[in-house]
N, C-alpha and C positions, 0 to 999 in steps of 0.2 A: 981509764974507762969513763970517768965523769967528763973528761974533756971531749971525748967522741960524741957524747950526748949533746954537749953545747954546740959543737960544729953542726950536727945533724939538725938541731933546732934552728940554727942560723940559716942553714940551707932551706929548710921548710919556710921560714919567714921570708926569705928572698923571693919565694915563688908567688907571694901575694901581689896583686896589682898595686901600683903606686897611686897616691892621690892625684887627681886631675885638677888643675886650676883653670878657671874660666875668668879671663880678665874683665870682661864686661858681660854680666849676666843678662842685662836688658830687662824688659818688662815681663817676659814669659820664658825663662830658661827651661830647657829639657835636658836632663842628664841621661846617660846611658847606663842603666843598672847592670848590663852585661859586660861593660867595659871596665868599670872600677867600682869599688864600694865606698870610696871617699872622694868627695868633691869640695873644692874651695871656690866659692862664687863671690865675686865682687859685685855688689849691687850698684847699678848705674841709673836706676829708676825705681819707682814703686813696683814691686815684683810679686807675681803669682807664679809659683813653681808649677810647671806642667807635669803631665803623666810621664814618668821615666820611660825611655825607650827600653825595649826588651823586658818589661815588667812581667808579662805573661809567660815568658820562657824561663823565668827564674824559679828555682825550686823553693818551696815554702821553707822559711827560716833564713833566707838570704837577707843580709843586712845592708843598709845604706846609711852613710853618714854625710850630712850636708852641713858645711860650715859657710856662713855668710859673713862678708866683710863690708862695712860701710865705705863708700868711695869718698873722695875729697869733699863733695857736697854734703854728704851725710843726711841723716833724718829719713832715710828710705824705709818705707813700710814693707812688710813681708807677709804673704799669704800662701796657701797651698791648694792645689786642685783637690776635688772631692775624693780622689783615690787615696789621699793621705788621711787616714782615720785618726780622730782624736788630736788633730793638729793644734798646736798651741797658737794663741794669738800673740803675734810679735810686732810691736810698734817700734818704729824708728825714731819716734818723737824727739827725745833728748839725746839721741846717739850722736857721737862725734866721729870724725874721719878716722878710719882704721879700726873702729870697734868691731868685735866679732860676736856671733852667737852660733850655736850648733844645735842640730837636731839629729836624732838617731831613729831609724825606722827598721822594721822587720816585715818581710813579705809573708803574708799568710795564704797566698795562692789566689787571692782576690783583691786585697788592699794592702797598702803600706801602713802598718800600725805604728803609731808613735811609741817609742820605748824610753825616750829620755833626751836630755840635752839641756842647754840653757834656754830660758824663755825671755831673755832680754839681752840687748847688746851691752857688753861690758868690756 
């Protein structure tokens, strides 16, 4: 009986969208909130994250996880569009190639509210 629950849970997990990787985020990447809930973006320039596509069609409570990776040049700065509320200030200052930082957001029907993550590249 317990084994059936594990299989069911695995099947439900398999239904979630897989993380999307963006090899070169560029200066103004726009993710699609309706396509995936997790994105891994490699920073190739000083970056300001734009308004996620399909934001207004997301039901309140939708989550979005953005993971940023410094490219080989490193030291890339990171900022967010005003639709991202309470966004942390994240400096690339002393970051080295391959370092990561993460941000987690929840859609409230109007804005993406910051709910946590790391605030520095580590």
